[in-house]
Each structure stands twice: as structure tokens, then as C-alpha cells.
C-alpha positions as CSV (number, residue, x, y, z in Angstrom):
1,M,3.7,14.3,-11.2
2,T,1.3,16.8,-9.8
3,E,-1.4,15.2,-7.8
4,N,-4.3,16.5,-5.9
5,I,-3.5,16.7,-2.2
6,L,-6.5,14.5,-1.3
7,T,-5.2,11.8,-3.7
8,Q,-1.7,11.9,-2.1
9,N,-3.1,11.7,1.4
10,S,-5.5,9.0,0.6
11,A,-2.7,7.0,-1.0
12,R,-0.6,7.3,2.1
13,S,-3.5,6.3,4.3
14,G,-4.2,3.2,2.2
15,R,-7.5,4.3,0.7
16,R,-8.5,5.8,-2.6
17,P,-10.4,9.1,-2.5
18,H,-13.5,7.7,-4.1
19,E,-13.9,5.4,-1.1
20,D,-14.5,8.3,1.3
21,A,-18.3,8.5,1.0
22,S,-19.8,7.5,4.3
23,E,-22.5,4.9,4.8
24,L,-25.9,6.6,5.1
25,T,-27.1,5.6,8.6
26,G,-29.5,6.9,11.1
27,P,-33.2,6.7,11.7
28,G,-35.0,5.1,8.9
29,S,-32.0,3.2,7.7
30,G,-32.4,-0.3,6.4
31,P,-34.8,-1.5,3.7
32,G,-36.9,1.4,2.7
33,G,-34.9,3.9,4.8
34,P,-32.7,6.6,3.4
35,G,-29.7,4.4,3.8
36,G,-31.1,1.5,2.0
37,G,-28.2,-0.6,3.2
38,G,-25.9,0.9,0.5
39,R,-23.2,3.5,0.1
40,G,-24.3,7.1,-0.1
41,P,-23.8,9.3,-3.1
42,S,-20.2,10.4,-3.7
43,R,-18.8,13.6,-5.0
44,L,-16.6,13.7,-8.1
45,N,-12.9,14.0,-7.2
46,P,-11.4,16.9,-9.2
47,A,-8.1,14.9,-9.4
48,D,-9.9,12.2,-11.4
49,K,-11.0,14.7,-14.0
50,V,-7.5,16.2,-14.3
51,Q,-6.0,12.7,-14.7
52,L,-8.5,11.8,-17.5
53,K,-7.7,15.1,-19.3
54,R,-4.0,14.4,-19.0
55,H,-4.2,10.8,-20.2
56,P,-7.5,9.9,-21.9
57,V,-8.7,6.3,-21.8
58,S,-9.9,4.4,-24.8
59,I,-13.0,2.3,-24.1
60,K,-11.8,-0.2,-26.6
61,R,-8.7,-0.7,-24.6
62,I,-10.7,-1.4,-21.4
63,V,-13.0,-3.8,-23.3
64,A,-9.9,-5.7,-24.4
65,L,-9.1,-6.5,-20.8
66,F,-12.5,-8.1,-20.4
67,A,-12.5,-9.8,-23.8
68,P,-11.1,-13.1,-22.4
69,H,-14.0,-13.2,-19.9
70,K,-17.0,-12.7,-22.3
71,V,-18.7,-15.9,-21.2
72,T,-18.3,-15.1,-17.5
73,I,-19.7,-11.6,-18.1
74,A,-22.7,-13.0,-20.0
75,V,-23.5,-15.5,-17.2
76,V,-23.1,-12.9,-14.5
77,V,-25.6,-10.6,-16.2
78,L,-28.1,-13.5,-16.5
79,L,-27.6,-14.3,-12.9
80,I,-28.2,-10.8,-11.8
81,T,-31.3,-10.5,-13.9
82,A,-32.6,-13.8,-12.6
83,S,-31.9,-12.9,-9.0
84,S,-33.7,-9.5,-9.3
85,V,-36.7,-11.1,-11.0
86,I,-37.0,-14.0,-8.6
87,S,-36.8,-11.8,-5.6
88,L,-39.8,-9.8,-6.8
89,A,-41.9,-12.9,-6.3
90,Q,-41.8,-12.5,-2.5
91,P,-44.4,-9.7,-2.2
92,F,-46.8,-11.6,-4.4
93,L,-46.4,-14.8,-2.4
94,V,-47.1,-12.7,0.8
95,R,-50.2,-11.3,-0.8
96,S,-51.5,-14.8,-1.7
97,I,-50.8,-16.0,1.9
98,I,-52.7,-13.1,3.5
99,D,-55.5,-12.8,1.0
100,T,-56.2,-16.5,0.2
101,A,-54.4,-19.1,2.2
102,L,-54.9,-17.7,5.7
103,P,-58.6,-16.6,5.4
104,T,-59.6,-19.9,3.8
105,K,-57.5,-22.0,6.1
106,D,-56.1,-23.8,3.0
107,V,-53.2,-25.6,4.7
108,P,-51.8,-27.3,1.5
109,M,-51.8,-23.9,-0.3
110,L,-50.2,-22.2,2.7
111,A,-47.5,-24.9,2.8
112,W,-46.7,-24.5,-0.8
113,L,-46.6,-20.7,-0.6
114,A,-44.3,-20.9,2.5
115,I,-42.0,-23.4,0.7
116,A,-42.0,-21.0,-2.3
117,M,-40.9,-18.1,-0.1
118,I,-38.1,-20.2,1.3
119,A,-37.2,-21.4,-2.2
120,V,-37.0,-17.8,-3.5
121,A,-34.7,-16.8,-0.6
122,A,-32.5,-19.9,-1.1
123,A,-32.4,-19.3,-4.9
124,T,-31.4,-15.6,-4.6
125,A,-28.8,-16.5,-1.9
126,L,-27.3,-19.3,-4.1
127,I,-27.2,-17.0,-7.1
128,G,-25.5,-14.4,-5.0
129,V,-22.8,-16.8,-4.0
130,V,-22.2,-18.0,-7.6
131,Q,-22.2,-14.4,-8.9
132,T,-19.7,-13.3,-6.2
133,W,-17.4,-16.2,-7.0
134,M,-17.5,-15.5,-10.7
135,T,-17.1,-11.7,-10.5
136,T,-14.3,-11.9,-7.9
137,S,-12.5,-14.6,-9.9
138,M,-12.7,-12.5,-13.0
139,G,-11.7,-9.3,-11.2
140,Q,-8.7,-11.0,-9.6
141,R,-7.5,-12.4,-13.0
142,I,-7.8,-9.0,-14.6
143,M,-6.0,-7.3,-11.7
144,H,-3.3,-10.0,-11.8
145,T,-2.8,-9.3,-15.5
146,L,-2.5,-5.5,-15.0
147,R,-0.4,-5.9,-11.9
148,T,2.2,-8.1,-13.4
149,R,2.3,-6.1,-16.7
150,L,2.8,-2.9,-14.8
151,F,5.5,-4.3,-12.5
152,T,7.4,-5.8,-15.4
153,H,7.1,-2.6,-17.4
154,L,8.3,-0.5,-14.6
155,Q,11.3,-2.7,-14.2
156,K,12.3,-1.8,-17.7
157,Q,12.4,1.9,-16.9
158,S,15.8,3.6,-16.6
159,L,17.2,5.0,-13.4
160,A,16.2,8.4,-14.6
161,F,12.5,7.5,-14.2
162,F,12.9,6.4,-10.6
163,T,15.1,9.5,-9.9
164,R,12.4,11.9,-11.0
165,T,9.4,9.9,-9.7
166,R,8.4,9.5,-6.0
167,S,8.6,5.9,-4.9
168,G,5.2,6.4,-3.1
169,E,3.6,7.4,-6.4
170,V,4.9,4.2,-8.1
171,Q,3.6,2.1,-5.2
172,S,0.3,3.8,-5.1
173,R,-0.4,3.0,-8.8
174,L,0.9,-0.5,-8.5
175,N,-1.0,-1.3,-5.3
176,N,-3.8,1.1,-4.5
177,D,-5.0,1.9,-8.0
178,I,-5.1,-1.7,-9.2
179,S,-6.7,-2.8,-5.9
180,G,-9.2,0.0,-6.3
181,M,-10.2,-1.6,-9.6
182,Q,-11.5,-4.6,-7.7
183,S,-14.6,-2.6,-6.7
184,V,-14.9,-1.3,-10.2
185,I,-14.9,-4.8,-11.7
186,T,-16.8,-6.7,-9.1
187,S,-19.1,-4.0,-7.6
188,T,-19.6,-1.1,-9.8
189,A,-20.2,-3.0,-13.1
190,T,-22.4,-5.7,-11.5
191,G,-24.1,-3.1,-9.4
192,V,-25.3,-1.2,-12.4
193,A,-27.0,-4.3,-13.8
194,S,-28.4,-5.2,-10.5
195,N,-29.7,-1.7,-9.7
196,V,-31.3,-1.3,-13.1
197,T,-33.1,-4.6,-13.1
198,T,-34.2,-4.2,-9.4
199,A,-35.4,-0.6,-9.9
200,V,-37.3,-1.3,-13.1
201,G,-38.8,-4.6,-11.9
202,T,-39.9,-3.1,-8.6
203,A,-41.5,-0.1,-10.2
204,V,-43.4,-2.3,-12.6
205,A,-44.5,-4.6,-9.8
206,M,-45.7,-1.6,-7.8
207,V,-47.8,-0.3,-10.8
208,V,-49.2,-3.8,-11.3
209,L,-50.4,-3.9,-7.7
210,S,-51.7,-0.4,-7.5
211,P,-51.1,2.5,-10.0
212,K,-52.4,5.1,-7.5
213,L,-50.2,3.9,-4.6
214,A,-47.3,3.6,-7.0
215,L,-47.7,7.3,-7.9
216,L,-47.8,8.2,-4.2
217,S,-44.6,6.3,-3.4
218,L,-42.7,7.6,-6.4
219,I,-43.6,11.2,-5.6
220,V,-41.7,10.8,-2.3
221,I,-38.5,9.5,-3.9
222,P,-37.1,12.8,-5.3
223,P,-37.0,14.6,-1.9
224,A,-35.7,11.5,-0.3
225,V,-32.9,11.4,-2.8
226,W,-32.1,15.1,-2.3
227,F,-32.0,14.8,1.5
228,S,-29.7,11.7,1.2
229,R,-27.3,13.3,-1.2
230,R,-27.0,16.4,1.0
231,V,-26.1,14.3,4.0
232,A,-23.6,12.2,2.0
233,L,-21.8,15.2,0.6
234,L,-21.6,16.8,4.0
235,R,-20.1,13.7,5.4
236,R,-17.8,13.4,2.4
237,D,-16.3,16.8,3.2
238,I,-15.6,15.8,6.8
239,T,-14.2,12.5,5.7
240,S,-11.8,14.2,3.3
241,T,-10.4,16.1,6.3
242,M,-10.2,12.9,8.3
243,Q,-8.3,11.3,5.4
244,A,-5.8,14.1,5.5
245,E,-5.4,13.8,9.3
246,L,-5.0,10.0,8.9
247,A,-2.3,10.7,6.3
248,T,-0.6,13.0,8.8
249,M,-0.7,10.3,11.5
250,N,0.8,7.8,9.1
251,T,3.6,10.2,8.3
252,Y,4.3,10.6,12.0
253,V,4.4,6.8,12.4
254,E,6.7,6.4,9.4
255,E,9.0,9.2,10.7
256,G,8.9,8.1,14.3
257,L,8.8,4.3,14.2
258,S,11.0,3.4,11.3
259,I,14.6,2.3,12.0
260,S,16.0,5.5,10.7
261,G,13.3,7.6,12.4
262,V,13.8,6.0,15.8
263,R,17.5,6.4,15.5
264,L,17.1,10.1,14.7
265,A,14.6,10.7,17.5
266,K,16.8,9.0,20.1
267,T,20.0,10.9,19.0
268,L,18.2,14.3,18.7
269,G,16.1,13.8,21.9
270,T,12.8,14.4,20.0
271,T,10.9,11.4,21.3
272,D,8.6,13.6,23.5
273,R,8.0,15.9,20.6
274,D,7.1,13.0,18.3
275,A,4.7,11.6,21.0
276,T,3.0,15.0,21.4
277,R,2.5,15.4,17.7
278,Y,1.0,12.0,17.4
279,T,-1.3,12.6,20.4
280,E,-2.5,15.9,19.1
281,S,-3.3,14.4,15.7
282,S,-5.2,11.5,17.4
283,E,-7.2,14.0,19.4
284,R,-8.2,15.9,16.3
285,L,-9.5,12.7,14.9
286,I,-11.8,12.3,17.8
287,G,-13.5,15.6,17.0
288,L,-13.7,14.8,13.3
289,E,-15.3,11.4,14.0
290,L,-17.9,13.1,16.2
291,R,-18.7,15.6,13.5
292,S,-18.9,12.8,10.9
293,Q,-21.4,10.8,13.0
294,L,-23.5,13.8,13.9
295,A,-23.4,15.4,10.4
296,G,-26.9,15.7,8.9
297,R,-28.5,13.9,11.8
298,W,-31.6,16.1,11.7
299,R,-31.9,15.5,8.0
300,M,-31.7,11.8,8.6
301,A,-34.3,12.1,11.3
302,T,-36.6,13.9,8.8
303,M,-36.0,11.2,6.3
304,G,-36.8,8.6,8.9
305,I,-40.2,10.3,9.6
306,I,-40.9,10.6,5.8
307,F,-40.2,6.9,5.2
308,S,-42.2,5.9,8.2
309,A,-45.0,8.0,7.0
310,I,-45.2,6.4,3.6
311,P,-46.4,3.0,4.9
312,A,-48.8,4.8,7.2
313,L,-50.3,6.8,4.2
314,I,-50.6,3.5,2.2
315,Y,-52.4,1.9,5.1
316,F,-54.6,4.9,5.4
317,A,-55.4,5.0,1.7
318,G,-56.2,1.3,1.8
319,G,-58.7,1.9,4.5
320,L,-60.6,4.7,2.9
321,P,-64.2,4.1,1.8
322,G,-64.5,2.7,-1.6
323,N,-61.0,1.2,-1.6
324,T,-61.0,-2.3,-3.2
325,M,-57.4,-3.3,-2.5
326,S,-57.0,-6.4,-0.3
327,I,-54.9,-6.4,2.8
328,G,-52.4,-8.7,1.1
329,T,-52.0,-6.2,-1.8
330,I,-51.3,-3.4,0.7
331,V,-48.7,-5.4,2.6
332,A,-47.0,-6.6,-0.6
333,F,-47.0,-3.0,-2.0
334,T,-45.4,-1.8,1.2
335,A,-42.6,-4.4,0.9
336,L,-41.9,-3.3,-2.7
337,Q,-41.8,0.3,-1.8
338,A,-39.2,-0.4,0.9
339,T,-36.8,-1.8,-1.7
340,I,-36.9,0.7,-4.5
341,F,-34.8,3.5,-2.9
342,R,-31.4,1.7,-2.7
343,P,-31.1,0.9,-6.5
344,I,-32.2,4.4,-7.4
345,M,-29.5,5.9,-5.2
346,G,-27.0,3.5,-6.8
347,L,-27.9,4.6,-10.3
348,L,-27.6,8.2,-9.3
349,N,-23.9,7.6,-8.5
350,L,-23.2,6.0,-11.8
351,G,-21.7,9.2,-13.4
352,V,-19.2,9.6,-10.5
353,Q,-18.4,5.9,-10.4
354,W,-17.7,6.0,-14.2
355,V,-15.3,8.9,-14.0
356,T,-13.6,7.3,-11.0
357,A,-13.2,4.0,-12.8
358,M,-11.8,5.7,-15.9
359,A,-9.4,7.6,-13.7
360,L,-8.1,4.4,-12.3
361,F,-7.6,2.9,-15.7
362,S,-6.0,6.2,-16.9
363,R,-3.4,6.2,-14.1
364,I,-2.4,2.6,-14.8
365,F,-2.3,3.0,-18.6
366,E,-0.3,6.1,-18.2
367,Y,2.5,4.1,-16.8
368,L,2.0,1.2,-19.2
369,D,2.3,3.7,-22.1
370,M,5.6,5.1,-21.0
371,V,8.4,4.2,-23.4
372,P,11.5,3.1,-21.5
373,D,14.6,5.3,-22.0
374,I,16.6,2.2,-22.2
375,T,15.2,-0.7,-24.3
376,A,16.4,-4.3,-24.8
377,P,17.8,-4.9,-28.3
378,A,15.4,-6.5,-30.8
379,N,18.1,-8.8,-32.1
380,P,20.8,-9.1,-29.3
381,V,24.3,-10.2,-30.2
382,A,24.9,-13.8,-29.0
383,L,27.6,-13.5,-26.3
384,D,28.6,-16.2,-23.9
385,P,29.5,-14.6,-20.6
386,A,32.0,-17.5,-19.9
387,Q,33.9,-16.7,-23.1
388,V,34.1,-12.9,-22.6
389,R,37.6,-11.5,-22.4
390,G,36.5,-8.2,-20.8
391,E,38.1,-5.6,-23.1
392,V,36.1,-2.4,-22.6
393,R,36.1,0.7,-24.7
394,F,34.5,4.1,-24.5
395,E,34.4,5.5,-28.0
396,S,33.6,9.3,-28.5
397,V,31.1,9.1,-25.6
398,H,28.8,12.0,-24.9
399,F,26.1,12.0,-22.3
400,A,23.5,14.4,-21.0
401,Y,20.7,14.0,-18.5
402,D,17.2,14.5,-19.8
403,G,18.3,16.6,-22.8
404,G,20.4,19.0,-20.6
405,A,24.0,20.0,-21.1
406,D,26.6,17.3,-21.7
407,V,28.0,15.8,-18.5
408,L,30.5,13.8,-20.5
409,R,32.1,15.0,-23.7
410,G,34.1,13.1,-26.3
411,I,35.4,10.4,-23.9
412,D,37.8,7.9,-25.6
413,L,39.1,5.4,-23.1
414,A,40.2,1.8,-23.4
415,L,40.3,-0.7,-20.5
416,P,42.4,-3.7,-21.5
417,A,41.1,-7.1,-20.5
418,G,42.0,-8.1,-17.0
419,T,43.4,-4.7,-15.9
420,T,42.3,-2.1,-13.4
421,T,41.5,1.4,-14.5
422,A,40.9,4.0,-11.8
423,V,39.0,7.2,-12.6
424,V,39.6,10.3,-10.5
425,G,38.4,13.9,-10.6
426,P,36.7,16.6,-8.6
427,T,33.0,16.6,-7.7
428,G,30.7,16.8,-10.7
429,S,33.4,15.8,-13.2
430,G,31.3,12.8,-14.4
431,K,33.1,9.9,-12.8
432,S,30.0,8.0,-11.5
433,T,28.2,8.8,-14.8
434,L,31.0,7.2,-16.7
435,G,30.7,4.0,-14.6
436,A,26.9,3.9,-15.0
437,L,27.2,3.7,-18.8
438,L,29.0,0.3,-18.7
439,P,26.1,-1.7,-17.1
440,R,23.6,0.4,-19.1
441,L,22.1,2.2,-16.1
442,H,22.2,5.1,-18.6
443,D,22.6,5.1,-22.3
444,V,25.1,7.3,-24.1
445,T,23.8,10.3,-25.9
446,S,26.2,9.7,-28.7
447,G,29.2,7.4,-29.2
448,R,29.3,3.9,-27.8
449,V,30.5,1.7,-25.0
450,T,31.8,-1.8,-26.1
451,I,32.8,-5.1,-24.4
452,D,35.0,-7.2,-26.6
453,G,33.9,-5.0,-29.5
454,V,30.2,-5.4,-29.0
455,D,28.1,-2.3,-28.2
456,V,26.5,-2.8,-24.8
457,R,23.2,-1.7,-26.3
458,D,23.3,-4.8,-28.5
459,I,23.7,-7.2,-25.6
460,A,20.6,-8.7,-23.9
461,P,20.0,-7.1,-20.5
462,E,20.2,-10.5,-18.6
463,V,23.5,-11.3,-20.4
464,L,25.0,-7.9,-19.7
465,A,24.1,-8.3,-16.0
466,R,26.1,-11.5,-15.9
467,I,29.1,-9.9,-17.6
468,V,29.2,-6.6,-15.7
469,G,29.1,-6.5,-11.9
470,V,28.6,-3.3,-9.8
471,V,29.6,-2.5,-6.3
472,S,28.6,1.0,-5.2
473,Q,28.8,3.1,-2.1
474,E,25.2,2.3,-1.2
475,S,24.9,-1.5,-0.9
476,Y,21.4,-2.8,-0.8
477,L,20.4,-5.9,1.1
478,V,16.9,-7.2,1.1
479,H,15.0,-7.9,4.3
480,A,15.9,-11.6,4.4
481,S,18.6,-13.9,5.7
482,I,22.3,-13.7,4.6
483,R,21.8,-16.9,2.7
484,E,18.8,-15.5,0.7
485,N,20.7,-12.3,0.0
486,L,23.7,-14.3,-1.4
487,L,21.5,-16.6,-3.4
488,L,20.1,-13.6,-5.3
489,A,23.4,-13.8,-7.3
490,A,23.6,-17.5,-7.7
491,S,20.3,-19.4,-6.9
492,D,21.9,-22.8,-7.2
493,A,25.0,-22.2,-5.0
494,D,25.6,-24.6,-2.2
495,D,26.7,-23.7,1.3
496,A,30.4,-24.4,0.5
497,T,30.3,-21.9,-2.3
498,L,28.6,-19.3,-0.1
499,W,31.2,-19.7,2.6
500,K,34.0,-19.4,0.0
501,A,32.5,-16.1,-1.3
502,L,32.2,-14.8,2.2
503,A,35.8,-15.7,2.9
504,S,36.9,-13.8,-0.2
505,A,34.9,-10.8,1.0
506,Q,36.7,-10.9,4.4
507,I,33.4,-11.5,6.3
508,A,33.2,-15.3,6.7
509,D,34.5,-15.2,10.3
510,L,31.9,-12.6,11.4
511,V,29.1,-14.6,9.8
512,A,30.3,-17.9,11.3
513,G,30.3,-16.3,14.8
514,L,26.6,-15.4,14.5
515,P,24.2,-17.7,16.4
516,E,22.2,-18.4,13.2
517,G,25.1,-18.1,10.8
518,L,23.9,-17.9,7.2
519,D,20.3,-17.8,8.4
520,T,20.8,-14.6,10.2
521,L,18.2,-12.0,9.2
522,V,20.0,-8.9,7.9
523,G,17.1,-6.5,8.8
524,A,15.5,-3.7,6.8
525,R,18.0,-2.5,4.3
526,G,20.7,-4.5,6.1
527,H,20.5,-2.4,9.3
528,R,21.4,-5.5,11.3
529,F,25.0,-4.9,10.2
530,S,27.4,-1.9,10.0
531,G,28.1,-0.1,6.8
532,G,31.4,-1.9,6.2
533,E,29.8,-5.3,6.9
534,Q,26.9,-4.5,4.5
535,Q,29.5,-3.6,1.9
536,R,31.4,-6.9,2.3
537,L,28.2,-8.9,2.1
538,A,27.4,-7.1,-1.1
539,I,30.9,-7.9,-2.4
540,A,30.4,-11.6,-1.5
541,R,27.2,-11.5,-3.5
542,T,29.0,-10.0,-6.5
543,I,31.8,-12.7,-6.2
544,L,29.1,-15.3,-6.5
545,R,27.8,-13.5,-9.7
546,N,31.4,-13.9,-11.1
547,P,31.2,-11.0,-13.6
548,R,34.1,-10.6,-16.1
549,V,33.9,-6.8,-15.9
550,L,33.6,-5.0,-12.6
551,V,32.6,-1.4,-11.8
552,L,33.5,-0.2,-8.3
553,D,31.7,3.1,-7.7
554,E,33.0,4.9,-4.6
555,A,32.7,1.5,-2.8
556,T,34.6,2.7,0.3
557,S,33.9,6.4,0.3
558,A,31.6,6.4,3.3
559,L,33.7,4.2,5.5
560,D,36.2,4.9,8.3
561,N,39.9,4.1,7.7
562,T,39.9,0.7,9.5
563,T,36.7,-0.5,7.9
564,E,37.9,0.8,4.5
565,A,41.0,-1.3,4.8
566,A,39.0,-4.5,5.3
567,V,36.6,-3.6,2.5
568,Q,39.5,-2.6,0.2
569,L,41.1,-6.0,0.8
570,A,37.9,-7.7,-0.2
571,L,37.7,-5.6,-3.3
572,D,41.2,-6.4,-4.2
573,H,40.3,-10.1,-4.0
574,L,37.2,-9.5,-6.1
575,A,39.2,-7.6,-8.8
576,V,41.8,-10.3,-9.4
577,G,41.6,-11.4,-13.1
578,R,38.7,-9.1,-14.0
579,T,38.6,-5.9,-16.0
580,T,37.9,-3.4,-13.3
581,L,36.7,0.3,-13.5
582,T,37.3,1.9,-10.1
583,I,35.6,5.3,-9.4
584,A,37.9,6.6,-6.7
585,H,37.5,9.3,-4.1
586,R,40.8,8.9,-2.3
587,L,44.1,9.2,-4.2
588,S,45.6,6.6,-1.9
589,T,43.4,3.9,-3.4
590,V,44.5,4.4,-7.0
591,E,48.2,4.0,-6.8
592,D,48.1,0.2,-7.6
593,A,45.9,0.7,-10.6
594,D,47.2,-0.4,-14.0
595,Q,45.8,2.8,-15.6
596,L,44.6,6.1,-14.3
597,A,42.1,8.4,-16.0
598,V,41.5,12.0,-14.8
599,L,38.2,13.6,-15.6
600,A,37.7,17.4,-15.3
601,G,34.4,19.1,-16.3
602,G,33.2,16.0,-18.2
603,V,36.4,15.8,-20.3
604,L,39.1,13.2,-20.2
605,A,42.1,15.4,-19.0
606,E,44.8,12.7,-19.0
607,V,45.4,9.0,-19.0
608,G,48.4,7.0,-17.9
609,T,49.9,5.0,-15.1
610,P,49.7,6.7,-11.6
611,S,53.4,7.1,-11.4
612,N,53.7,8.7,-14.9
613,L,50.9,11.1,-14.3
614,R,52.3,12.0,-10.9
615,D,55.6,12.9,-12.5
616,A,54.0,14.7,-15.5
617,G,52.9,17.6,-13.5
618,G,49.4,17.7,-15.0
619,A,45.9,17.4,-13.6
620,Y,46.6,14.4,-11.4
621,A,49.7,16.1,-10.0
622,A,47.6,19.2,-9.3
623,L,45.2,17.1,-7.3
624,I,48.0,15.6,-5.2
625,A,49.6,19.0,-4.7
626,A,46.3,20.5,-3.5
627,G,45.9,17.6,-1.1
628,E,42.4,17.3,-2.4
629,E,40.3,14.3,-1.5
630,L,37.8,13.6,-4.2
631,E,34.1,13.7,-3.2
632,L,31.3,11.6,-4.5
633,A,30.3,12.3,-8.1
634,S,26.8,13.2,-8.9
């Protein structure tokens, strides 16, 4: 899927593009300063607009996510309103202290006013804690729902989806996008309510205290907003460049410090080059950070002067002849003026925040709305894996990838229960594709594949996984212990059963010789072990699964002759008593098969025993005569 470069880079660097707006800091920051203690205005990311155009979001669908939390939302809104209103009492309490309690030396009144100020601070703090707890809890529950729904839905997608989609894109949507929604749910939504009530309440209080001074203060806000936005957007541009550079550094780390990357660097002698690239990238970051910190500094200095001048002008106006305002009113007004800038800036960002939030929902819903190429049957046929005989049939099977030309055409092939059928053919003949149809890694375009007369499309996926086992050229071991890898196939297996499976896979002695035995960590993708050892561990895992039908897809093609012999022995043990479909790349491995099928250009060229086909002088005999070793099928 086409993505904006910034979006891709931000995903790799662990941040979403909408998080790039810098904090507005500098002279005058803080309450009443241009920074106001909040985030600066952000610029709309073009990628978000493109995403929303490609996959529009229904507001009704978003509201449905929040529907179970209506009570929580109502309480949070009340708490926000209450907090904003209560906090406005502080300036009026200060005015009473200065104008009445202090001049009259009224100690009881002074005590009550001081207690009231403390009570206001405590109440707003307590409300803030409760509000944070409620919004965070709600946000996490909504994210949990989306996260689990998306993960489960993606698991239902066919191999074709993962073939055409970058793994980083899937991870970005599952992790970064859903995590980015935390700020949408707990910050943006509540921030709107808080900013509105605070801005309106503050403006009203300022007018109540002094309409003339309120007009003076409000006149200054537009240029202050304009200055602040200019600084924020300038820093945003620099931050975007920094994000791209950080993404480049992350790429260098991944390429240079992963297991495969370190191995490549050491064997090619590129460690110095890798270190130089990383160093140069880090040096570029120094310059970018300096530019970011210095960007708009003079504008910020100007804003600092303006915001320092406002209280001075208020004090000056209060001291002019004929002024009737009390000192307490002037001090209270100054305090209110200092708090109105931040909520106004927050509201100005509402449009950008809305589009950004909708884009996040759009990216998540886009994946949730994908219809899987392969779906579970609505009414699966009841099939007991323990009672399956294992008779497999391919009946008039045609298959094409993504609507392209047929890779398999009119395949009719029967695999009698308990026998071994080997499939051979040149590169691109469709061997691996044929094997992938049996466990439903792909679905036939037409025709059907059956087990004991039942179409595999009518078998529940979890049942089919128990009936059909697959051992491919690329074995996959998770980053855990040997024991945990084996228990993936049989979670209730005891150690005796695990050791028996390892023995059948011809690797028990090796595991027993390891200091930690079954608790040995296999490492990332099994790199703790050689390719042949990984294969035999994968075979042991399949033995524990005890499938009635077995697909061996080029299981020894990438191994040397000695290792291949050990793995082949393990496969022979695994195949005993099972219906086995072997995708072969070496003619020497098919001579013991009960049946041999030769594929050529997606068509079944001939079927028979190896000896009969060898003597028949057909396609198989031609392969032998040419001395051709079959390559991996696509």
C-alpha cells in the first residue's frame, strides 16, 4: 500500500507523524506565555487526508466503540466542567484576600479564604486524578478491543495477503496506530471539553472583573496565536527531517546489529562502513536538533516581551486617574489573562486533531474490513481427526494467484491412505502450490481437494490443522526454549513424550548434550542451531502434532548431503503410517515413494511408480536422462 514517506519513516522510528509538533518553549513560556504549557499547533499530514479519501470512516462506527462507556464519558465530561469552573474561583479568592482580608486585618476571613484556595487546588487535583484514571481505563479497554479484533482478523487472512503486504505495515497498524489512539481517546477528546470550558469560563470571568481590560487582553491574543503557529510550523518542518533521519538510523541499527546483519557485515568486512554510516547520521542529528531548538527564537522572544507587557499595561491602566478598580481586581484579572492562551491554542488545533484521529480509525478499519480470501465454513463437517483414514484426492483442480493465469490446470490425483506420493517437476511447474492446497494455505480456483471424501473447505480450520501437518524447507522456531517450541504442537505433552519425539526426529542426543537440555533457548528464528538441526526440531514438533496427512515441501532442499541424510531419516520415521505428499527436488529422494507424479507447466504429465515411469521413457525418464536436479518451486 502506498504510504507517505513521512508516515513510513515515523512508523519505523516508533512515532506517528502527528506527534511531531514541538513543545512551544522559550521566553514567556509557562502560564500566560506563548507556550502555555501545552503542545504547539500542528500541521495536517497529507497522508492522513489520502488515507481518509481511500477509506472513509463512519462516525456511527466510531460512536459504537464508545457506546459501552456512555456512563464513563458522561462522568468525565462533568468532572472536566467541574474542574474548570472550580479553578476559576482562585482569582476571585485572591481579590478578596487583597482587597478585604489583608487591609482590614480580618484574620478569620483570611484563614477561610486561604483554606478555600487550598481546597480549590486539592479539588482540581483530585478531579484530575479521577478523570485520568477513568479516561485511561476507557481508552485502554477500547484499544484492547480493537487490538485483539485486528490481530484475530489478520490471522484469518490468507498467505497471499502477507505475501503482498509489508510486515512493517501490518505491525505499524497493529501497534503504532492503535497506540496512537490512546492520545485521541484520553487526550484529544477530553482536551476539547476542557479547553472549551476553560476558555469560555475564563473569558466570562475577565469580562465580569473588567470589560475594558478584557478587551485589551483579547486584542493581544490574535497576534500571539499567529506568532506561536509560525514557530510551531517551522519546528514541525525541522522535526519531520529529524524523523526521517531517525528512521535512517533505525534502519542502520536493524541492518547492522541483527543476527543476519552482523553475520553479513563480518563476512563481507563492512563493519567499518556500517559504523561510518551510523556516525554520519548521528552527526546530522546534532545539526537538526540545534536548528530545532533555535528555530523561531526571535519570534519567541518577541512573544515573551508582548506577554510581559500585557500585565504591565494592566497595572498602568489600573493606576490611571479616575480608575476605580481595586488592587485585588487587577491582580485577579492578571491571573485570568495568564490562563486563557493555552485553551485557545488547543481549540485551534481541533481541525488537525480531528483529521488525524479519523485517519487512525480509517487505517484500522481498513484492515478490519478486508474479507479474507480463505474463510472458515459456516457449517463445518464433523470430522474426528483420530478416525481419519487419510485418503486424499485432487479432483479437477485449477488454481491461479490473484486472478492471474492458471498455475495448476485440471489436476486429478489420488493419494491412497497410508501411502507416500512424491511430486517432481521443473521450477515453476506448480509443485509447492499443489502441496499448499491440502492444508488450505490457498484455496482452489475450481475443482476440489478432499480428505476421506470431505472437501477441505468444509473442514473447520482447527480440525484441518490437526489432520494435515506441514514440514517445509523454511522451518520456523519461535524465540523461546526447545521445550516451549515443542509444546506449541502438544501443550499437554510431558517430558517423556517430548524426548520420544526428539528421538524420532534424530536429534535427541544433540539436545541431551546441551547444558540446559530442553530448556535451551533456540534464539531468534532458531539461529542457535544449524539449518539441519532446526529442521529436525521442526519435525519433532510435527511428530507431536501426530497428523494423519503429511506434506513435506522441499524439506531437505537447502541442506548438505550429510545433514540431508539425517533429516531424511527423521522424515522417513515421520511418514510411517501416514498419507504423505512429498514435494521433491532431488530425484534420489523419490525412489522409495509408493507413487510418483510428474508436473510440467501446471499439468499432471504422468503418474505411476518410480520404476514404471523410469522405464516408460516419458517425462520422468527425461528428467533422469538430463541429470536435472529439481529446484524449489515458486
